[in-house]
Biopython code that builds the backbone (N, CA, C, O; Angstrom):
import numpy as np
from Bio.PDB.StructureBuilder import StructureBuilder

atoms = [
    (1, "MET", "N", (-100.948, 31.636, -75.857)),
    (1, "MET", "CA", (-101.648, 32.763, -76.428)),
    (1, "MET", "C", (-102.167, 32.353, -77.801)),
    (1, "MET", "O", (-101.522, 31.578, -78.507)),
    (2, "PHE", "N", (-103.319, 32.866, -78.172)),
    (2, "PHE", "CA", (-103.857, 32.600, -79.495)),
    (2, "PHE", "C", (-104.423, 33.880, -80.104)),
    (2, "PHE", "O", (-104.780, 34.824, -79.400)),
    (3, "PHE", "N", (-104.491, 33.880, -81.430)),
    (3, "PHE", "CA", (-104.973, 35.027, -82.184)),
    (3, "PHE", "C", (-105.653, 34.503, -83.438)),
    (3, "PHE", "O", (-105.056, 33.736, -84.193)),
    (4, "LYS", "N", (-106.893, 34.907, -83.666)),
    (4, "LYS", "CA", (-107.636, 34.501, -84.860)),
    (4, "LYS", "C", (-108.288, 35.730, -85.470)),
    (4, "LYS", "O", (-108.674, 36.659, -84.761)),
    (5, "GLN", "N", (-108.406, 35.725, -86.789)),
    (5, "GLN", "CA", (-109.064, 36.802, -87.510)),
    (5, "GLN", "C", (-110.280, 36.271, -88.230)),
    (5, "GLN", "O", (-110.291, 35.132, -88.698)),
    (6, "LEU", "N", (-111.306, 37.100, -88.319)),
    (6, "LEU", "CA", (-112.495, 36.777, -89.093)),
    (6, "LEU", "C", (-112.722, 37.924, -90.062)),
    (6, "LEU", "O", (-113.039, 39.042, -89.657)),
    (7, "ALA", "N", (-112.558, 37.636, -91.336)),
    (7, "ALA", "CA", (-112.802, 38.665, -92.353)),
    (7, "ALA", "C", (-114.297, 38.947, -92.418)),
    (7, "ALA", "O", (-115.110, 38.023, -92.434)),
    (8, "ALA", "N", (-114.652, 40.220, -92.454)),
    (8, "ALA", "CA", (-116.054, 40.622, -92.485)),
    (8, "ALA", "C", (-116.317, 41.483, -93.714)),
    (8, "ALA", "O", (-115.460, 42.262, -94.132)),
    (9, "LYS", "N", (-117.497, 41.340, -94.283)),
    (9, "LYS", "CA", (-117.857, 42.128, -95.460)),
    (9, "LYS", "C", (-117.962, 43.612, -95.138)),
    (9, "LYS", "O", (-117.590, 44.459, -95.950)),
    (10, "GLU", "N", (-118.475, 43.924, -93.942)),
    (10, "GLU", "CA", (-118.757, 45.310, -93.575)),
    (10, "GLU", "C", (-117.563, 46.057, -92.980)),
    (10, "GLU", "O", (-117.631, 47.272, -92.795)),
    (11, "SER", "N", (-116.474, 45.352, -92.679)),
    (11, "SER", "CA", (-115.288, 46.011, -92.130)),
    (11, "SER", "C", (-114.058, 45.203, -92.551)),
    (11, "SER", "O", (-114.180, 44.189, -93.238)),
    (12, "SER", "N", (-112.913, 45.645, -92.147)),
    (12, "SER", "CA", (-111.697, 44.960, -92.557)),
    (12, "SER", "C", (-111.588, 43.575, -91.931)),
    (12, "SER", "O", (-111.529, 42.583, -92.658)),
    (13, "SER", "N", (-111.561, 43.481, -90.638)),
    (13, "SER", "CA", (-111.474, 42.202, -89.932)),
    (13, "SER", "C", (-111.920, 42.380, -88.497)),
    (13, "SER", "O", (-111.870, 43.477, -87.941)),
    (14, "SER", "N", (-112.355, 41.286, -87.914)),
    (14, "SER", "CA", (-112.621, 41.224, -86.481)),
    (14, "SER", "C", (-111.552, 40.315, -85.900)),
    (14, "SER", "O", (-111.009, 39.461, -86.601)),
    (15, "TYR", "N", (-111.250, 40.496, -84.633)),
    (15, "TYR", "CA", (-110.156, 39.763, -84.012)),
    (15, "TYR", "C", (-110.609, 39.072, -82.741)),
    (15, "TYR", "O", (-111.463, 39.578, -82.013)),
    (16, "PHE", "N", (-110.024, 37.900, -82.480)),
    (16, "PHE", "CA", (-110.285, 37.140, -81.280)),
    (16, "PHE", "C", (-108.929, 36.699, -80.751)),
    (16, "PHE", "O", (-108.204, 35.966, -81.423)),
    (17, "PHE", "N", (-108.587, 37.144, -79.547)),
    (17, "PHE", "CA", (-107.306, 36.735, -79.000)),
    (17, "PHE", "C", (-107.418, 36.529, -77.506)),
    (17, "PHE", "O", (-108.312, 37.064, -76.850)),
    (18, "GLY", "N", (-106.491, 35.742, -76.980)),
    (18, "GLY", "CA", (-106.534, 35.467, -75.559)),
    (18, "GLY", "C", (-105.423, 34.548, -75.118)),
    (18, "GLY", "O", (-104.476, 34.273, -75.855)),
    (19, "CYS", "N", (-105.566, 34.081, -73.897)),
    (19, "CYS", "CA", (-104.580, 33.211, -73.275)),
    (19, "CYS", "C", (-105.292, 31.985, -72.723)),
    (19, "CYS", "O", (-106.097, 32.088, -71.797)),
    (20, "ALA", "N", (-104.991, 30.824, -73.297)),
    (20, "ALA", "CA", (-105.608, 29.587, -72.816)),
    (20, "ALA", "C", (-105.151, 29.267, -71.397)),
    (20, "ALA", "O", (-105.919, 28.710, -70.613)),
    (21, "GLY", "N", (-103.915, 29.611, -71.060)),
    (21, "GLY", "CA", (-103.400, 29.365, -69.712)),
    (21, "GLY", "C", (-104.157, 30.124, -68.642)),
    (21, "GLY", "O", (-104.333, 29.638, -67.525)),
    (22, "CYS", "N", (-104.606, 31.328, -68.994)),
    (22, "CYS", "CA", (-105.395, 32.152, -68.071)),
    (22, "CYS", "C", (-106.892, 31.948, -68.274)),
    (22, "CYS", "O", (-107.704, 32.450, -67.497)),
    (23, "ALA", "N", (-107.251, 31.212, -69.315)),
    (23, "ALA", "CA", (-108.654, 30.919, -69.664)),
    (23, "ALA", "C", (-109.465, 32.186, -69.921)),
    (23, "ALA", "O", (-110.631, 32.278, -69.538)),
    (24, "ARG", "N", (-108.829, 33.168, -70.578)),
    (24, "ARG", "CA", (-109.501, 34.437, -70.879)),
    (24, "ARG", "C", (-109.264, 34.814, -72.331)),
    (24, "ARG", "O", (-108.225, 34.497, -72.910)),
    (25, "ALA", "N", (-110.249, 35.499, -72.911)),
    (25, "ALA", "CA", (-110.138, 35.947, -74.300)),
    (25, "ALA", "C", (-110.975, 37.198, -74.490)),
    (25, "ALA", "O", (-111.805, 37.547, -73.650)),
    (26, "VAL", "N", (-110.740, 37.865, -75.614)),
    (26, "VAL", "CA", (-111.495, 39.067, -75.940)),
    (26, "VAL", "C", (-111.704, 39.125, -77.454)),
    (26, "VAL", "O", (-110.840, 38.715, -78.229)),
    (27, "ALA", "N", (-112.846, 39.630, -77.851)),
    (27, "ALA", "CA", (-113.163, 39.847, -79.262)),
    (27, "ALA", "C", (-113.126, 41.351, -79.521)),
    (27, "ALA", "O", (-113.617, 42.138, -78.711)),
    (28, "VAL", "N", (-112.540, 41.748, -80.655)),
    (28, "VAL", "CA", (-112.377, 43.160, -80.983)),
    (28, "VAL", "C", (-112.971, 43.432, -82.360)),
    (28, "VAL", "O", (-112.757, 42.666, -83.299)),
    (29, "ASP", "N", (-113.711, 44.515, -82.474)),
    (29, "ASP", "CA", (-114.338, 44.951, -83.731)),
    (29, "ASP", "C", (-115.302, 43.920, -84.310)),
    (29, "ASP", "O", (-115.290, 43.649, -85.511)),
    (30, "VAL", "N", (-116.125, 43.356, -83.452)),
    (30, "VAL", "CA", (-117.099, 42.357, -83.902)),
    (30, "VAL", "C", (-118.196, 43.040, -84.714)),
    (30, "VAL", "O", (-118.768, 44.046, -84.296)),
    (31, "VAL", "N", (-118.473, 42.467, -85.882)),
    (31, "VAL", "CA", (-119.523, 42.979, -86.758)),
    (31, "VAL", "C", (-120.831, 42.285, -86.413)),
    (31, "VAL", "O", (-120.850, 41.073, -86.199)),
    (32, "ALA", "N", (-121.922, 43.037, -86.357)),
    (32, "ALA", "CA", (-123.231, 42.459, -86.064)),
    (32, "ALA", "C", (-123.504, 41.308, -87.017)),
    (32, "ALA", "O", (-123.345, 41.439, -88.230)),
    (33, "GLY", "N", (-123.917, 40.183, -86.459)),
    (33, "GLY", "CA", (-124.182, 38.995, -87.243)),
    (33, "GLY", "C", (-123.077, 37.957, -87.142)),
    (33, "GLY", "O", (-123.287, 36.794, -87.487)),
    (34, "ASP", "N", (-121.894, 38.365, -86.669)),
    (34, "ASP", "CA", (-120.767, 37.434, -86.535)),
    (34, "ASP", "C", (-120.595, 36.912, -85.106)),
    (34, "ASP", "O", (-119.636, 36.195, -84.822)),
    (35, "GLU", "N", (-121.504, 37.260, -84.221)),
    (35, "GLU", "CA", (-121.361, 36.888, -82.814)),
    (35, "GLU", "C", (-121.265, 35.378, -82.610)),
    (35, "GLU", "O", (-120.499, 34.917, -81.764)),
    (36, "ALA", "N", (-122.027, 34.613, -83.370)),
    (36, "ALA", "CA", (-122.029, 33.154, -83.201)),
    (36, "ALA", "C", (-120.640, 32.562, -83.435)),
    (36, "ALA", "O", (-120.253, 31.614, -82.752)),
    (37, "TRP", "N", (-119.888, 33.108, -84.388)),
    (37, "TRP", "CA", (-118.538, 32.613, -84.648)),
    (37, "TRP", "C", (-117.664, 32.810, -83.419)),
    (37, "TRP", "O", (-116.907, 31.913, -83.048)),
    (38, "PHE", "N", (-117.759, 33.975, -82.782)),
    (38, "PHE", "CA", (-116.949, 34.254, -81.598)),
    (38, "PHE", "C", (-117.364, 33.387, -80.418)),
    (38, "PHE", "O", (-116.510, 32.922, -79.663)),
    (39, "VAL", "N", (-118.640, 33.168, -80.252)),
    (39, "VAL", "CA", (-119.122, 32.289, -79.177)),
    (39, "VAL", "C", (-118.586, 30.870, -79.383)),
    (39, "VAL", "O", (-118.150, 30.229, -78.426)),
    (40, "GLU", "N", (-118.615, 30.386, -80.604)),
    (40, "GLU", "CA", (-118.113, 29.042, -80.896)),
    (40, "GLU", "C", (-116.606, 28.954, -80.692)),
    (40, "GLU", "O", (-116.121, 27.965, -80.143)),
    (41, "GLU", "N", (-115.859, 29.957, -81.119)),
    (41, "GLU", "CA", (-114.405, 29.952, -80.924)),
    (41, "GLU", "C", (-114.062, 30.006, -79.432)),
    (41, "GLU", "O", (-113.100, 29.374, -78.995)),
    (42, "THR", "N", (-114.836, 30.749, -78.659)),
    (42, "THR", "CA", (-114.632, 30.800, -77.209)),
    (42, "THR", "C", (-114.840, 29.417, -76.606)),
    (42, "THR", "O", (-114.060, 28.977, -75.761)),
    (43, "ARG", "N", (-115.905, 28.728, -77.045)),
    (43, "ARG", "CA", (-116.192, 27.382, -76.542)),
    (43, "ARG", "C", (-115.062, 26.420, -76.920)),
    (43, "ARG", "O", (-114.601, 25.644, -76.082)),
    (44, "LYS", "N", (-114.619, 26.468, -78.175)),
    (44, "LYS", "CA", (-113.553, 25.572, -78.630)),
    (44, "LYS", "C", (-112.244, 25.794, -77.873)),
    (44, "LYS", "O", (-111.516, 24.843, -77.589)),
    (45, "ALA", "N", (-111.953, 27.052, -77.549)),
    (45, "ALA", "CA", (-110.702, 27.375, -76.852)),
    (45, "ALA", "C", (-110.779, 27.077, -75.351)),
    (45, "ALA", "O", (-109.756, 27.048, -74.667)),
    (46, "GLY", "N", (-111.994, 26.857, -74.845)),
    (46, "GLY", "CA", (-112.150, 26.575, -73.425)),
    (46, "GLY", "C", (-111.869, 27.777, -72.548)),
    (46, "GLY", "O", (-111.359, 27.636, -71.437)),
    (47, "VAL", "N", (-112.200, 28.962, -73.044)),
    (47, "VAL", "CA", (-111.937, 30.194, -72.310)),
    (47, "VAL", "C", (-113.236, 30.956, -72.073)),
    (47, "VAL", "O", (-114.288, 30.576, -72.587)),
    (48, "THR", "N", (-113.160, 32.016, -71.306)),
    (48, "THR", "CA", (-114.293, 32.912, -71.128)),
    (48, "THR", "C", (-113.883, 34.280, -71.651)),
    (48, "THR", "O", (-112.697, 34.596, -71.746)),
    (49, "SER", "N", (-114.873, 35.077, -71.985)),
    (49, "SER", "CA", (-114.589, 36.443, -72.406)),
    (49, "SER", "C", (-115.435, 37.389, -71.568)),
    (49, "SER", "O", (-116.530, 37.030, -71.136)),
    (50, "PRO", "N", (-114.937, 38.585, -71.339)),
    (50, "PRO", "CA", (-115.714, 39.542, -70.542)),
    (50, "PRO", "C", (-117.014, 39.912, -71.250)),
    (50, "PRO", "O", (-117.076, 39.933, -72.479)),
    (51, "THR", "N", (-118.034, 40.199, -70.478)),
    (51, "THR", "CA", (-119.317, 40.595, -71.066)),
    (51, "THR", "C", (-119.481, 42.087, -71.024)),
    (51, "THR", "O", (-120.501, 42.610, -71.474)),
]
sb = StructureBuilder()
sb.init_structure("model")
sb.init_model(0)
sb.init_chain("A")
sb.init_seg("    ")
for serial, (resi, resn, name, xyz) in enumerate(atoms, 1):
    if name == "N":
        sb.init_residue(resn, " ", resi, " ")
    sb.init_atom(name, np.array(xyz, "f"), 0.0, 1.0, " ", f" {name:<3s}", serial, name[0])
structure = sb.get_structure()
């Protein structure tokens, strides 16, 4: 299991968590403009996230 936070200027934090064993992840409270960070973290973790 993994958990990462991204501090955002417009809100408190956005979160990215998931399970590498299941190859699944989810992003929560993503701020517009930060999508690229989540896409890159998904790629690095080797997981997919629901659309």
